[in-house]
C-alpha positions in Angstrom: 12.0 -5.7 14.6 9.2 -7.1 12.6 10.0 -9.4 9.7 8.4 -10.3 6.4 9.0 -13.4 4.2 7.7 -13.8 0.7 5.3 -16.7 0.4 3.3 -17.2 -2.8 4.0 -13.7 -4.0 2.8 -12.1 -0.8 4.6 -10.9 2.3 3.6 -12.3 5.6 5.1 -11.7 9.1 7.5 -14.4 10.2 9.3 -12.9 13.3 9.8 -15.3 16.2 8.8 -13.8 19.5 6.9 -11.1 17.7 3.9 -9.2 19.2 0.4 -9.2 17.8 1.1 -5.5 17.0 4.1 -6.4 14.9 2.2 -9.2 13.1 -0.7 -6.8 12.4 1.5 -4.0 11.0 3.3 -6.4 8.7 0.0 -8.1 7.6 -1.5 -4.6 6.9 1.4 -3.6 4.7 1.4 -7.0 2.9 -2.4 -7.1 2.3 -3.4 -3.6 1.6 -4.5 -2.5 -1.9 -6.1 -4.3 -4.7 -4.0 -7.2 -5.7 -0.3 -6.9 -4.8 0.4 -4.4 -2.0 1.9 -1.1 -3.0 4.2 -0.5 0.0 6.9 -3.2 0.2 8.5 -2.2 -3.0 8.2 1.5 -2.2 9.7 1.1 1.2 12.6 -0.8 -0.2 13.2 1.9 -2.8 13.2 4.5 0.0 15.8 2.4 2.0 13.2 1.7 4.8 13.5 -2.1 4.5 16.7 -4.1 4.8 16.9 -7.7 3.6 18.7 -10.6 5.1 19.3 -13.7 3.0 18.5 -17.0 4.6 21.2 -19.4 3.2 19.3 -22.6 4.1 15.9 -21.4 3.0 14.2 -20.4 -0.2 13.3 -16.9 1.1 14.8 -13.8 2.6 13.7 -11.8 5.7 12.8 -8.1 5.3 13.2 -5.9 8.3 11.1 -2.7 8.3 12.9 0.4 9.8 9.8 1.5 11.7 11.3 4.5 13.6 12.8 5.9 10.3 9.4 5.4 8.6 7.7 7.4 11.4 10.3 10.2 10.9 9.6 10.1 7.2 5.9 10.3 7.6 6.3 13.3 9.9 7.6 15.3 6.9 4.8 16.9 5.0 6.5 16.7 1.6 7.3 13.2 0.3 9.8 12.8 -2.5 8.7 10.4 -5.2 12.3 10.2 -6.4 13.1 8.8 -2.9 10.6 5.9 -3.5 7.7 7.0 -1.3 4.7 7.9 -3.4 1.1 6.6 -3.5 -2.5 7.4 -3.6 -4.3 9.1 -0.6 -5.7 5.7 0.4 -2.2 4.0 0.2 -0.8 6.8 2.4 -3.6 6.1 5.0 -2.7 2.4 5.1 1.0 3.2 5.5 0.2 5.6 8.3 -2.0 3.0 10.1 0.8 0.4 9.9 3.4 2.8 11.2 1.0 3.9 14.0 0.5 0.3 15.1 4.3 -0.1 15.5 5.4 3.3 16.8 2.3 5.2 18.0 3.1 7.9 15.4 2.1 8.4 11.9 -1.7 8.1 11.6 -4.9 9.9 12.5 -7.3 7.1 12.7 -10.4 9.3 12.9 -9.5 11.2 9.7 -7.9 8.5 7.7 -10.3 5.6 8.1 -13.2 7.2 6.3 -10.9 8.0 3.4 -10.5 4.3 2.6 -12.7 2.2 0.4 -14.6 -0.6 2.1 -12.0 -3.3 1.3 -9.1 -1.4 2.8 -11.3 -0.3 5.7 -11.9 -4.0 6.5 -8.2 -4.7 6.2 -7.3 -1.8 8.6 -9.9 -2.9 11.1 -8.6 -6.4 10.8 -5.1 -5.2 11.6 -6.4 -3.3 14.6 -8.3 -6.4 15.8 -5.2 -8.5 15.3 -3.1 -6.0 17.3 -5.6 -6.2 20.1 -6.4 -9.9 20.1 -4.2 -11.9 17.7 -4.8 -13.4 14.3 -8.0 -15.2 15.2 -9.5 -11.8 16.2 -8.7 -10.5 12.7 -10.1 -13.5 10.8 -13.6 -11.9 10.2 -11.9 -8.9 8.5 -9.5 -10.8 6.2 -10.3 -10.8 2.5 -12.1 -13.9 1.4 -10.1 -16.1 -0.9 -11.9 -16.9 -4.2 -12.4 -20.4 -5.1 -10.2 -21.7 -8.0 -12.0 -21.9 -11.3 -12.5 -25.6 -12.3 -12.0 -26.3 -15.9 -13.6 -29.5 -17.2 -11.3 -31.9 -19.0 -11.3 -31.6 -22.7 
């Protein structure tokens, strides 16, 4: 199972012995969207993530239930009361992540053009990561902005 750990307010893959595909799917769910990703909280509300407390650490592990997510995505009607709701673009990203892990969930040819350019780059980065590791995804990763320097008063 793929794992996430919260680091600096973002979720990143932390599984030992994980595949590039697992890393890419977790990174995609953690990095998609403008600002904070939409899906980790929604997946938790829907019962598709389980948490494991790390007694000796300052963080918890979150395990995505990928097969259950694939089954949920196969249903045409999603229940907002069940926690799964989002924009069309957010659904595309979720389907891409699930597709990387299970082979089910996304139609790459139909969904990719529906995304804005930022999320297209993130999805393509996840695909590159799944095929060739993190270094292959680096050109697609969002650029970090430089911190604003404030002169002393």
